[in-house]
Phi, psi and omega in degrees: 000130181274170182299321180299316178297321178296317179294319176300317179300317179298318180297316179297317179295317179297317179297312180297318182290326178295314179295317180298318180294315180297316180294321177298314180297321178298310181296317185294322187250344186244337184276130177236114181248128178256110177235182179287350180219160181279131172229124182288149186293332174297319177296318179301316178299315180295323179293315177297320178299321178294320176298312178299320179296320177300318176301311184294319180296319179292323179288334177049061180293136179259351179286121182301322180294322176294322177298316179294318181296310187269307183293303186282308186285291187298301184291331177297324179266335181284316181287158191228056182301319180295323176294321178299313180296319178297316178301318178296319180297316179299317178295322178295314180299323181273008177059034176262068189292325178293314177297322177300311180298314181295321179294318178300310181298316180306309184291313183295308184292310182294323178297317178295316180298319180286329172301310181296321177301313178299315178299311182297316181299319179292318181294323182284319182259000000 
């Protein structure tokens, strides 16, 4: 790989990560969803990231630049695994074990279901 290709790769990752970070901050601090149950915005971001990942896996892009832009850049900065772990730690410290368990299940199960939904929607349509 030549230096020009390396610089192009860096630009694609930077562009994707910038958009992912801005969208994550927007969802985390500005989006208010009223449903029949409480869902924390960190969970919402992770669920949306899983849906987007399902779309991308189903589309199976072979272009290296698209992979860098979306997989590494956008989804790398949009998803919030470290925030998820921190939320679990805070619940653990405050001895809210039932909420910790429910939050863990919520993120894992819903993220997987939305990944599959994204994958399925692309494959069907």
